[in-house]
Every structure is written in structure tokens, then in C-alpha cells.
C-alpha positions in Angstrom: -58.3 194.2 189.2 -56.8 191.0 187.7 -54.6 188.6 189.7 -52.0 186.4 188.1 -50.8 183.3 190.0 -47.5 181.5 189.4 -46.8 177.8 188.9 -49.4 175.3 187.8 -52.6 175.6 189.8 -53.3 171.8 189.7 -49.8 170.3 190.4 -46.3 171.2 191.6 -44.9 172.1 188.2 -42.5 175.0 188.6 -43.3 178.5 187.1 -40.9 177.8 184.2 -42.7 174.7 182.9 -44.5 174.8 179.6 -47.9 176.1 180.4 -51.0 178.1 179.3 -53.6 180.1 181.1 -57.0 179.3 182.5 -59.3 182.1 183.7 -61.8 182.1 186.5 -63.7 184.7 188.4 -63.0 185.5 192.0 -65.5 187.3 194.2 -65.2 190.6 192.3 -62.4 190.0 189.8 -61.0 187.9 187.0 -58.2 185.6 188.1 -55.6 184.1 185.7 -54.3 180.7 186.7 -51.3 179.1 185.0 -51.9 175.4 184.0 -49.1 173.1 182.8 -49.6 171.1 179.6 -49.8 167.8 181.5 -52.7 169.0 183.5 -54.4 170.7 180.6 -54.5 167.6 178.5 -55.5 165.2 181.3 -58.6 163.3 180.3 -59.3 161.6 183.7 -59.1 163.4 187.1 -56.3 162.2 189.3 -58.0 161.1 192.5 -54.7 161.2 194.4 -54.4 165.0 193.8 -56.8 166.6 196.3 -59.8 166.4 194.0 -58.4 168.9 191.5 -59.8 168.6 188.0 -58.6 170.0 184.7 -61.3 171.4 182.4 -61.8 170.9 178.7 
């Protein structure tokens, strides 16, 4: 079973913002996370944002 979450997973960007998808695995299933363009192209982690990191 695949889950799809709404809004950027790394910040408070609304669901309508320009975004792409990142995929991870939950305990038994593939999970699709939306990620906004700003987080996707971030080269340095933002230490003020709860230790969230965007992947290459």
C-alpha cells in the first residue's frame, strides 16, 4: 500500500507550491513525500528547522 502526504515534508510550504516527490520506505510500504523546490535544492541543512535535511 502506498501513502501520499500533502505539503512539503521539510517546511511549511502549502500543498499548491511548486514541488516534486521523494520516496522512502515505511515499515512495510513505500511512502511518497512531497518536497518543495526550495528544500530540494538546499545545499546546506537549516539548523533552525528541527534537524530536517534535504537529500541529493
